[in-house]
ROPARO-523701 format. One record per residue: x, y, z of N, C-alpha, C, O in turn. Coordinates in steps of 0.001 Angstrom, whole numbers, plus 500000, padded with zeros to 6 digits. Atoms other than C-alpha are relative to their C-alpha. Layout:
N
XYZXYZXYZXYZ ...
END
This chain:
431
499214501031500564653768063954038844500177499617499452500987498703499608 499330501087501473653960062799035351500895501080499617501611500837498646 499001498891500884655984066260034698501395499797501369502532500236501196 498440500227499288658544065173037916500305498737499505501504498461499514 499496500839500555658240061848036240500832500713498733502052500860498807 499177499405500730659447063408033560501509500716500020502451500519499253 498722499511499897662127065575034909501338499049500876502518499284501139 498848501491499501663575061865036555500645499582498431501754499276497991 498838500768501195663930060869033214500498500852499278501167500399498349 498925498531501110665449063980031438501259499850501194502254499455500586 498995500279498979667896063648034498500755498813499882501979498740499990 498984501240500299668821060219033835500417499544498225501336498892497729 499434499792501399668732060620030150501099501150499590501879501027498645 498472498983500371671291063848030180501340498981500450502396499096499827 499053501075500202673495061118031144500895499235499430502121499160499509 500287500690501418673182059031028487500128500158498845500570499341498037 500105499720501275672681060967025781501102500387499382501990501110499834 499286499383500654674397061296023083500236501174499000501189501651498383 500323498605500627673090064078021585500047501517500536499103502161500992 499785498757498977675263067426022901498711500731499837498044500714500872 500852498968500212672537069871021457498607499359500640497499499766500290 501321499984498955669978068402023929500198501025501043499278501764501393 499855499377498972671552070108026518499162501405500472498659501825501513 500437498691500425670385073141025608498255499789500075497559500722500477 501392500526499948666805071455025426499585500399501446498953501283502025 500503500258498437666817070087028788500199501206500936499576501359501987 499899498511498925668242073799030212498334500534500445497669500620501477 501126499121500686665267075504028452498746499183501147498093499821501972 501050500831499366662885072762030080500457500060501843499663500334502743 499450500068498510665030072493033548499717501537500434499737501759501644 499545498355498640664944076747034471498435499714499065498174498840499892 501342499577499440661276076861033504499614501170498369498619501864498164 500167498918500582661945078909030424499790499205498556500617498606497870 500637500746500612659605077601028158499769500275498422499148499595497605 500471499074501056659666080128025347501450499585499069501482499783497854 498785500382501205663451078760023941499417498949500175500433498264500062 499727501797500890661911074759023515499421500271498773500069499714497886 499276500597502227661512074791019816500577500869499661500283501373498577 498955499404501029664212076800019248501062498892500551502148498803499978 498407500432499316666642074631021305499374498275500189500070497430500753 500331501386499884664442071226021108500067499407498678500601498298498687 500796500090501252663298070988017317501367499363499303501151498551498404 498989500675501035667116069975015924500389498764500117500792497905499332 498572501543500003668566067316018165498209499072499996498297497845500006 501201500969500230664285065946017920499781499639498855498930498784498613 499998500647501698664692065437014276501164499487499686501437499306498499 498947500106499678667868064469015365500155498287500522501030497472500227 500398501499499959666333061097016866500432500270501719500198499336502485 500117499995498341667061062219020620498813500056500895498194501077501194 500930500070499416664654060787022560500013501113501497499334500729502449 500118499245498848664939063325025278499038501440499423497947501804499862 500414499271500763664267066040022983498191500202499162497388501110498951 501273500169500454661286064776021486499222500021500459498212500614500080 501166499421498643659547064239025137499854501386499717498870501852499142 500824498838499412659750067585025926499584501064498807499091502119499207 500445499377501010658995069149022708498295499140500215497325499767500640 501258500490500053655981066665022577499222500593500963498124501126500805 500703499243498618655447067826026412499321501582499795498314502103500272 499768498563500374655773071206025141498287500112499247497336500574499877 501247499794500739652738071143022608499056499310500942498514500204501593 500703500771498915650747068780024924499504500890500732498309500935501023 500525499392498841651006071476027378499475501102499700498677501663500449 499847498180500537651018074885025364501072500961500129501398502020499592 499018498791499588653654076012027152501337500487498888502099499723498294 498730499291500837656253077817025186499651499929498464500427500447497661 500224499985501403654262076987021721498437499683500541498128499139501601 501166499470500751650546077765020336499256497661500388499483496827499512 500377501347500161648818073744021649499676499395499456498531499725499148 499816500736501924648959071534018743500230498406500799501270497778500996 499819501775500260647532067748019724500810499388499146501654498521499375 499559500757501111648450066925016679501695499754499498502257498861498864 498400500126500433652232067915016426500764499548501661501983499449501806 499554500720499028652428066516020182500086498066499805500902497196500110 500019501493500467651291063128018916501225499700499554501987498778499845 499291500723500918653328063121016707501561499543500507502081498451500279 499089499844498860656427063998019134500357499047500750501377498397500524 500684500834499146655327061995021722500532498163499317501355497344499726 499816501499500552655010058669019233501501499614499850501906498519500240 498818500305500327658672059092018067500903499766501260501816498960501079 499625499964499046659854059451021508499586498395500521500443497516500612 500345501739499738657778055906022584500534499411499162501341498779499844 499776501138500274658766053800020174501523499919500120502214499085499534 498486500265499761662295054500021431500142499416501108501237499302501659 500160500481498276660770052822024909500357500602501019500842500174502066 500721499100498382659975056065026981499164499693500187498236499805499386 500660499657498852658354055484029620498957501060500069497760500900499828 500508498731499950657212058574029984499443500273498880498464500904499278 500408500232500725656157058587026822498947499294499538498097499902498888 500484500910500515654453055390026118498619500376500965497587500530500312 500972499466499225651996056451029265498974501123499519497794501178499172 500963498726501148651427059986027852499129499742499086498051500332499018 500525500036501636650558058415024174498802499468500781497763500098500585 501536500604499570647742056117026339499243500980500059498334501196499258 501286499424499877646136058711027944499704501074498673498648501691498535 500987499144501380645692060695024566499077498760498672498234499051497823 501162500902500756644100057481022747498840499894501292497633500009501080 501366500032498366641928057200026495499233502036499565498007502080499661 500590498917500571641025061234025223499784500706499204499284501829499127 500391499470501441641140061215021827500772501562499829500220502416499135 499457498734500631643546064282021598501674499540498872502747498937498861 498769500302501296645482064412018376499676498217499067500149497831497998 500413501124500655644039060981017488498504499472500535497858499839501516 501174500412499791641163059352017530499826498934500928500375497834500866 500292500925498481639702057854021051500052498340499660499237497878498862 500154500932499920640592054406021433500373499227500898501577499032501066 499303500284498380640698052724024742500561498702499415501082498453500503 499413501094500011642141049466023528501443500143500251502095499545501108 498649499814500426645484050936022231500127500903501011501302501268501052 499606498966499015645128053575025333500767498622501450501804498700502109 499331500972499328645288049948027434501140499671499929501897499589500896 498571500514500485648214048811025425500896500247501017501320499685502026 498910498847499585650361051347026191499986500137501439500994499625501925 499899499682498575649693052292029883500682499068500742501502499253501641 499341501093499088650365048644030794501580499898499355502502499612500120 498552499532500375653594049201028658500685501148500670501906501091500810 499863498854499251653860052354030430501129499011501310502257498816500857 499512500763499046655355050291033479499247500291501636498103500727501770 501007499294498878654444050968037281499513501502500490498518501983501032 500499498306500055654461054530037318498583500512499393498100501615499647 500675499438500435651617054351035196498376499459500566497262499811500177 501299501071499456649065051836037284498660501099500290497538501013499790 500800499210499689647296054495038596498780500622498577497567500435498667 500397499815501134646198055872035082499109498686499444497920498596499137 500376501565501067645740052270033462498884499211501160498216498365500564 500920500182499720643271051407036780498733501300500141497578501053500486 500884499129500812641511054637035844498902499729498881497711500037498830 500109500024501456641129053658032399499164498768500310498027498924499863 500718501058499419639747050136033932498820499980500063498136499372499239 500912499637499768636981051401035609498993501075499030497777500892498975 500603499012501652635924054377032387499791498922499306498576498765499180 500442500985500559636178051073030359498437499615500290497414500041499754 501244500631498930633496049413032420498880500526500218497942499730500166 500596499219500007631382052379032986499471500053498756498320499648498593 500445499617501236631267053394029266499453498601499638498368498631499056 500333501116500558630913049680028570497910499956501003496767500094500566 501574500074499277627610049403031139498843501253499171497764500921498681 500787499232500253626163052739030064499866499586498121498918499554497336 500184500323501987626619051864026134498781498737499979497871498728499151 500986500807500110624638048467027361498255500420500308497208499832500035 501217499206499694621897050627028481499079500878499161497938501333499087 500483498925501057621734052538025976498834499371499210497605499423499235 500411501561500973621060049771023545498981499367500769498060499165499978 501281500232499601618410048442025966498547500491499918497379500102499900 501281498636499763616551051518026075499685500104498969498485500338498830 500086499843501612616978051676022179498654498752499902497530498808499404 500986501915500658615088047870021854498903500358500985497787499880500784 501350500159499271612874048983024768498875500672498688497995500223497953 500552499126501022611787051703022663499396499510498446498447499946497795 500528500688501629611301049806019293499084499031500412497995498963499843 501457501292499811609220046778020813498957500900500643497808500459500643 501371499152499920607030049766022107499407501018498685498281501370498335 500688499368501548606781051605018870499643498418499448498535498576498936 500397500903501158606320047956017028498548499806500918497431499746500403 501787500442499393603304047253019729498825501034500015497702500698500391 500583499526500106601906050324019121499670500361498422498656500990498119 500702500178501406601638050138015364499261499035500319498115499392500047 500972500763500060599912046996016205498318500617500460497243500114500131 501665499214499218596697049093017927499203500752498870499612501759498292 501173499850500593593801049503016026499275501006501175499202500359502220 500428499167499156592239052348018166498486499681499824497963500306498902 501459499876500696588353051204018073499142500765501360497945500560501560 500468498770499263587826054047020983499102499111500053498476499098498992 501562500886499723584955051424022135499966499094501454500274497937501166 500162500124498449584605050474025968498848498984500897498336499624501815 501457500184500113581487047777026649499292500635501501499864500223502510 500469499567499089579509049495029222499821499319500798498622499431501054 499752500815499198580170047031031690501015500083500697501224499765501868 499104499551499361582960048182031947500216501424501048500890501718502035 499967498682499054582193051569033054499627499948501688498706499266502137 500694500213499291582071052202036323501132499802501450502239500133501023 498700499718499131584616051927039979500699498698500471500207497727501047 499271501110500056587436049767039963501085500399501418501059501308502247 498833499700498906590699049163042224500969499069499271501049497946498774 498087501126500229594195048102041467500780500211501363500360500921502276 498971499812499270597075047863043576501363500145499663501947499296498990 498322499122500266600689049965043422500200498269499544500106497963498356 499478500917500292601714046167043826499719499006499130500480498044499223 501108501203500696599659043911041621499926498864500541500368497757500232 499804501136498981598910042196044393498241499452499089497505499828498177 501364500842500374595885039808044060499012500627500390499025501658501062 501552498969499550591889040543044272499672500270500943499070501289501280 500931499249498373591332039759048106501264501022500708500819501944501391 499969499311500302594572041352048371499584501983499854499298502772500754 500535499221499983593750044326046845498536500785500037498366501896499535 501288499982499922590049044423047588500084500616502072499411501512502582 499946499165498579591142045063051707500437500966500107500548501337501276 499696498655500212592231048051050838501164501066500084501543502230499954 498001498901499491595761048395051874500233500060498744499852499309497846 499370500076501558597795050058048996498941499910498909499270499228497939 500830500437501042594687050092046835499743501336499175499500502289499916 500594498301501468593834053319043661498849499669499844498550498487499668 501384499738500554590548054069042978500195500107497902500955500693497131 500163499787501488589805053772039305498886500611499775497970499803499931 501092500360500650587094055373038049499855500226498452500057501309497904 499716500252501374586872054230034516498007500089499069497023499349499081 501301499148500702583991056750032116500150499379498358501182498887497903 499834499979501683583599056239028387501004500472499305501522499964498310 498978499282500894585949058614027445501183500154501315502280500622501007 499054499276499111587897059201030699500609499436500810499716498654501135 499575500579498993589909057745033259500405500821501295500977501888501068 499453499207498603590684059074037050500436498647501091500098497469500975 499530500605499465592292057632039548500288501043501160500526502208500844 498898499515499013593666058675043394499407498637501321498336498100501607 499846500864498702594840056366046554498475499978500736497727500945500593 501010500566500087591962054771047883500265501190501477501267501626502044 500383499538498449590295056609051098500275501375500054499472502255500362 499815498080499639592757060137050977499084500282499887498222499418500050 501079499562499488590426061967051093498159500138499243497842499490498246 501720499901500582586318062736050163499928501331498869500232502519498973 500205499582501015585478063645046888498318501245500667497932502145499921 501066499349499220582329065400049136500543500892501041499769501661501610 499755499848498461583986066427051931500231501731499777500277502302498687 500755498400500132583587070374052901501118501201499938500998502355500349 499265499142500176586690071743051954500287500361498573501360500840498203 499766499305501514585882072465048000500918498890499377501516499405498433 499449500827500756587655069383046752499712498917499337499849497744499685 501447500492500922585502068263044165500101499390498707499151499351497925 499830500796500667586948066362041958501075499087499902502070499616500397 499140500920499873589198063038041438501723500610499302501697501589498556 498833499574500263593224063519040749500039499301498298500366498116498230 500451500619501157592583062712036975502354499913499470503285500707499606 498420500523500179596407061033035843500223499294498517501245498686498199 500327501130501279595245059381032310499299501915499263498396502540499818 499978498729500798595253063011029600499115498648498887499432497540498456 500468500946500782592588061685027608499795499859498594499073499031498037 499159500517501360594184062238024136501321498549500077502051498224499140 499468500876500155596010059392025182499787498611500597500762498018501058 500609500632499738594126056883026061499053499308498860498203499949498243 500671500847500859592806053729023831499064499228500696499375498734501780 500022500843499099590367051895024775499102498668499035498903498548497826 500072501154500912588962048452024231499399499078500981499609499233502184 500841500907499584586820045722025196500828499142501710500195498998502755 500477500090498582588601044364028124501393500855500417501607500707501621 499047499480499628592033046660028203499753501600499878498844501985499143 500244498718500717592538050714028253501831500218499994502673500126500888 498733499824499620595728051485026924500505501516499807499893502330499116 499310498562499497597989054691027856500873499877499533501587498913499809 499224500208500854600186055785025100500836501474500620500658502579500107 498624498697500229603018058399026287499920501588498528499639501298497365 500302498693501198602791062073023835501305499413498993501265499209497780 498647500852500546606323060488023000500590498677499129501619498298498570 500111501116500600604858057442021927501282498520500511501341497347500143 499033501254499043607934055506024347499643499618501135500584499066501704 500267500694499422606036054474026897498405499326500266497441500079500403 501687500640499617602657052116027582499662499439501196500073498415501740 500519500844498750600565051956030540498537499035499690497589499407498998 501383500355500533597819049570030277499343499496501322499895499006502307 500857500343498633594651049032032675499450498984499524498761499110498512 500943501428500845593330045285031988499020499407501097499493499148502203 500958500569499461590089043903033377500335498473500027499646498062500960 500022501225500710590980040253032255501101499476499572501657498511500096 498335500478501030594032039703030062500746501180499906500443502323500248 499292498767500495596323041755029053500542500188498010500899499523497037 499757499939501703596883043068025700501066499627499279500967498979498237 498678500212500075600786043019025609500585499091501085500921499772502054 499851501026498814601707040041028012501719500110499278502504500224500220 499215499818500444604867040329025650500943500942500294502161500839500145 498964499192499025606011043320027491500411500015500699501455500665500765 499650500122498493606210042396030960501380500285500204501761500821501245 498262499538499458610032042854030873500781501022499510501970501264499717 499683498760500309609930045954029082500188501062500877499163501364501489 500535498511498667610547049152031540499479501234499209499455502275499866 501124499186500396608598051253029422498832499638500143498076500532500525 501146500756499379605730048899029983499422499843501492500016499169502334 500260500122498581603814049223033128498464499385499680497921499484498579 500971500744500000600746047244033926498965499634501272499423498934502176 500904499704499114597517047605036159499023499519500333498297500433500724 501084501254499708594734044490036916499457501229500188500115502188500589 501097499604499190591336046172037515499072498918500868499058497734500532 500711500935499494588861044677040119498602501024500546498458502202500871 501410499133499517585331045570041048500018500103501534499385501091501906 500310499901498227585398045286045032499002500126500169498984501348500324 500906499772499781582196045230045569499660500554501845498751501178502392 499627499724498438583179045585049315500506501158500388500607501417501587 499221498755500307584759048638048667498706501262499796498700502282500485 500508499292499866582049050351047677498550500842500800497541501333500293 501009499646498783579937051461050805500431501731500767499987502324501750 499427499039499445582027054504051071499085501146499490498415501075498460 501379498848500615579795058171051029499552500453499118498448500668498617 499990499748501934581378059162047868498808499500498650498061499985497800 501025501040501571579742056034045615498540500180500476497643500456499679 501444499714499840576679056375047259499054501008499995497848500775499905 500155498699500291576259060264047093499916500068498654498844499996498053 500148499644501114577543060881043888500987499176498814500996499500497627 499211500872501292579931058347041846498672499147499665498488499189498449 501030500826500864576820056090041150499734500426498966500001500183497789 501034499235501042574694058271039876500694500671499069500409500430497896 498504499805501186577592059795037956500000499012499062499431499035497971 499651501382501376578740056381036211498646499808499724498491499686498509 501464500398500823574720055703035831499894500936498532499588500510497418 500301499255501274574593058493033396500790500593499634500609501722499179 498581499926501395578223058446031737499194498546499377499525498377498203 500353501153500822576330055025030672498858500242499523498138499561498793 501534499871501603573474056754029193500518500608499094500013500538497973 499632499237501485575977059201027127500340499256499690499944499114498533 499731500913501457577522056357025809499042499151499445499408498264498673 500958500936500381574418054720025161499392501157498812499053500812497680 500585498976500683573184057913023651501133500760499224500888501964499154 499035499821500708576385058499021602499973498908499046499865499168497848 500255501193501352576169055306019608498140500344499650497649500063498557 501754500000500624572024056061019378500411501170498931499946500918497820 500291498970500592573012059658017777501184499691499245501721500725498846 498893500429501197576102057520015371498721499305498838498856499289497615 500556501072501198573420055381013546498514500923499449498189501017498265 501266499680500199570001057166013817499900501441499667500935502075499459 500076498742499957568527060497013452500151500999501216499724500516502264 500470499566498989568660063068015772499044500065501548499403500325502696 500665499714499520565653063045017202499531499156501112499067499375502231 499432501177499012566104059735018438501569499792500966502038498840501589 498519499759499335569472060727019889499437500293501673499663499744502751 500151499746498802567666062782022187498889499461500603499100499686501795 500855501362499648564805060394023071500487498849501062499682498135501660 499092500467499341567402058703024923500163500581501379500233499917502413 499948499043498713567665061416027502498564499938500724498215499622501861 501468500412499691563936061474027143499454499017501038498769499163502050 500843501356499343563254057773028044500868499891501205500487499205502153 499354500293498427566171058143030859499355500943501216499126500267502219 501000499092499631564299060921032533498379499951500596497933500201501715 501382500365500154560577060035031602499350498535500999498796497542500529 500307501085499428559960057820034876498955499697500328498831498588500849 501298500033500290556831058058034801499274499001498766498165498470498821 500428500080501517556433056931031210499190500434499115499067499708498129 500862499164500592554107059244029762500608500481498850499895500669497864 499322499295501406556429060634027160500146501705500477500431502562499640 499733498827499988556541063928029483501052499914501453501426498941502108 498704500157499087559127065009031980499334501191500952499240502288500403 500629498934499196557453067182034843500812500323500718501891499788500464 498980499380499102559293068974037526500867499208500361502070499181500104 499199501355498537560300066136039990500791499549498494501986499842498442 498729500463500623561758064526036638501233500354499659502280499732499834 499543499462500014563185066923035558501562500687501412502764500941501348 498825499758499351564852067861038653500991498794500280502205498886500100 499365501149500383565870064421038987501433499718499255502526499294499629 498841500691501062567716064049035511500912501405500185502019501351499648 498965499254499584569323067467036819501214499900500653502385500150500367 498641500421499280570825066170039899501025498529498985502192498393499352 499243501107500837572350063103037451501020501192499168502206501125499491 499140499120501209573998065855034756501103501148501221502303501288500982 499391499359498919575142068232038094501116498720500677502268499014500996 498674500963499420577079064694039486500990499569499315502137499251499630 498948500366501301578390063924036226501187501252499963502319501024500390 499095499107499723580207067041036066500819500516500908501912501054500729 499191500616499041581176066724039042501426499779500425502409500425500788 499245501526500359582951063667038867500672500567499265501781500762499762 498981500072500664584507064661036198501104501509500072502078501854499402 499015498226500484585973068466036769499605500864499651499951501996499992 501007499132500529583867069955035237499542501651500285499794502765499826 500952499677499022581676071344037495500878500761500912500796500038501904 499488499300498657583739073634040040498960500824500331498171501561499741 500710499031498988582288074987042815500025500418501172500010499760502213 499146499050499411583228078040044355499156499526501493499916499028502324 500615500471498652580822077160047469500422499388500684500800498374500099 499029501346498953582484075150050508498426499440500097497410499997500512 501283500704499575579865072436050425500083498606498878500441498521497703 499368501064500733580139069122049420498841499714498221497746500218497973 500635500112501336578785068216045841498616499563499766497888499814498806 501205500418500363575852066305046836499187501253500596498409501867499866 500534498352499157574648069470049246499945500854498418498810500780497949 500176499295501351575024071512045758499294499611498943498690500384498199 501057500204500843573311069541043729498588499701500254497680499517499443 501934499536499411569953069691046046499778502153499351498852502846498928 500534498643500341570291073350045289499642500441498423498668501032497958 500297499564501353571069073582041623499093499239499350498468499758498425 500505500512501120569351070571040309498410500632499917497725500531498899 501701499153500542565558072778041046500243500691499321499462500884498390 500007498461500876566910075695039578499887499779498786499186500433498013 499611500486501363568063073776036649498486499487499251498229499731498072 501123500045500830564368072359036133498891501265500140497857501258499472 500903498740499924562538075482036869500068501058499118499203501908498907 499622499349500911564505077031034376499832499303498325499809500009497317 500124500486500985564139074788031712498378499489499964497805499049498967 502325499870500242559745074542032469500149501451499704499840501721498544 499751498013500811560420078702031878499907499957498878499016500497498223 499598499851501346561660078139028976499002499308498625498573499921497647 500490500932500364560008075087027572498545499891499893497835499771498895 501140500474500311557062074585028647498660500905499614497959501459500461 500719499547499988554719076004026493498301500518500017497703501530499652 501202500314499825551384074695027428499465500749501276498259500965501396 499736499837498805552060076013030885498970498760500830498154498954501732 500453501004498858551035072221032052500593499311500896500247498190501267 499084500655499295554009071876034284500845498897499584501891498791500224 499314500539501196555340069414031778500713500269499035499999500994498341 499380500238501668557691069319028619500243498620499486500687497681500147 499464500653500640558074067274026014500666500181498876501177501293498741 498668500128501332560258066318022450499154501022499283499634500977498150 500634499103501018558035068924020694500396501194500576500755502122499851 500060498695499983558346071572023040501441500579500106501884501727500111 498237499667499867562262070912023385500683500713498664501526501517498269 499111500129501781562854070612019913499252501168499317499628501297498152 500792499245500378560096073682019333500757501551498561500509501969497430 499369498792501089562480076697018004501029499653499577501815500534499229 498359500540500287565588074207017145499570499626498257498691498850497881 500347499810501891565717074830012679500761499056499983501657498683500740 499526501155500642566243072098010445500275498621501071501398498117501054 500277501012498797565687069408013196499624498668498673498518498489498162 500382500599501059566242066674010496501032498694500156501548498474501253 499723501376500173567826063139009328501624500831500606502117500732501730 498598499398499898571411065410008766500108501086500534501199501624500339 499676499502498965570999067644011056501218499849501015501893498860501304 498911500662498484573350067947013962499385500970501178499093502160501298 501037499827499089571668067761016942501641500775501344502440499938501764 499526499530499154573948070377019515499733500602501380498824500168502086 500112499780498237574305072123023008498298500622499943497508500560500885 501309499131500148571094074038021829499064499403500832498490500185501589 501115500841499872568762071544022851499943500138501575498968500495502236 499684499821498237570023071572026555500429501446500472501013501657501535 498835498779499088571170075457026792499205500362501162499642501092502051 500915499250498474568400076108029479501310499666501189501743500505501979 498903500401498659571387073623031866501157500963499884501691501444500883 498847499454499645574225075510030395499618502156500477500274503108500899 500830498000498992572106079488031599500321499673501232501167500252501913 500389499980498687571019077735034653501541499829500855501770500345501949 498402500027499401574983076810035435500198500492500563500384500325501768 499241498808500031576034080059034803499980500543501082501012500919501638 500256499669498789573941081152037861500608499754501072500883500542501977 498940500121498637575935079177040178501403499343500223501871498652501128 498961500782500038578850078214039210501115500834499155500559501575498345 499264499353500841582141079778037490500129499518498492500365500217497507 499657500615501041582361077076035020499248499525498595499148498477497957 500752500909501593580179077659031855500825499793498980500422498994498135 499068500439501337582970077503029335500072498215500348499794497397499472 499668500938499809583627074532030731498796498544500104498983497396499704 501552500905500094579869072651031301499925500023498293500190499088497536 499974499759501303579374074282027940500992498972498866500697498997497671 498945500466501307582427072033025921499336498394500781499300497249500331 500137502320500004581232068606027839498977499850499850498727498667499619 500894500560500635577794069046027061499536500237498735498458499855498279 499955500171501363578499069966023695500468497979499740499818497027499309 499512501380500589580528066681023250498960498769500579499360497641500292 500509500820499708577841064683024809499154499291498328498544498231498183 500269499541501538576992065385020711500536499320499442500539499395498213 
END
């Protein structure tokens, strides 16, 4: 269309042109003999002929008959535009819009397209839309950068205490839409959240059973442990690139000032005891949570006391009879807690198609028997701390108590599952 406009302009200019040499230039253009344009148009263009300037600029702009050169095109079209050529004004506006031969300048492009008149109204409207879209994109970019900066500043203020009260360890519930406690505990649009001392897991309420018959033996874990930061009233998850924050909170927000930030989300947790009548909680989760609290307590004990005191935390937990010895029944009970805890965390993947509780009933007695066979040196059907640590070297205040103390558990687990590596790592993490 713009070439046709140029042709019409040239037809009119041919009548009024005072430069005889422009005839050959116009003929070369009209007859599509573009290779002659440079020869025929240069002289009259240099002499100030608006038509020749127009054609020569068009040739350089489109690369017809000459090597495309935006700088030369801009130069010749500018000279034609200075003489009031509307085609040149419009084309010059597009060159400013696209940055051809000149720095991109929407304001200048708008002025030139406006001056070019009605034939360039379509291009002017397109430019207005482009200006609006780019302004919106720039505003969005600035808002995102501001949001990122705000997140970075918030993260800088975090002192990662890696501490959470024991009463926060347990099963909690939240709602996608940030509902009240009443709405959340109704079970509608509710998410189950398991908070352990170093891990957070979630799944939609009632979506499937953790102890069903299809081998789905662990929660869907969507909180990588290396991104979590634990505080007395908050659990903060920071994305790998530190540009987003997700906050789980029990009572009050740690970052209320970020609520309008699109890179920040928060999720209030409620206990909803009325929902803890599920078979999962009764048979598996409650015991696993109880054992996790023991791990949490034992870790603190290990940090502040001798390793033998750390081990005593577990013995006291298992010693139901309070006689400082562990019977087969007490070892079996303790083993049940271990198996359930590993199962909940997803560390123990049972390849048998059985519920986790049923698997526990089989594995736990085997673990107890295995421990007795390895550590009951006096054959009295009990083991005590002396027997547990009998062949552990360098058991002193400076020694590092590791998974050797409960290596019997690891070896026994290997008999029943394919999780030796995971189980070993988890048991090692206890200390």
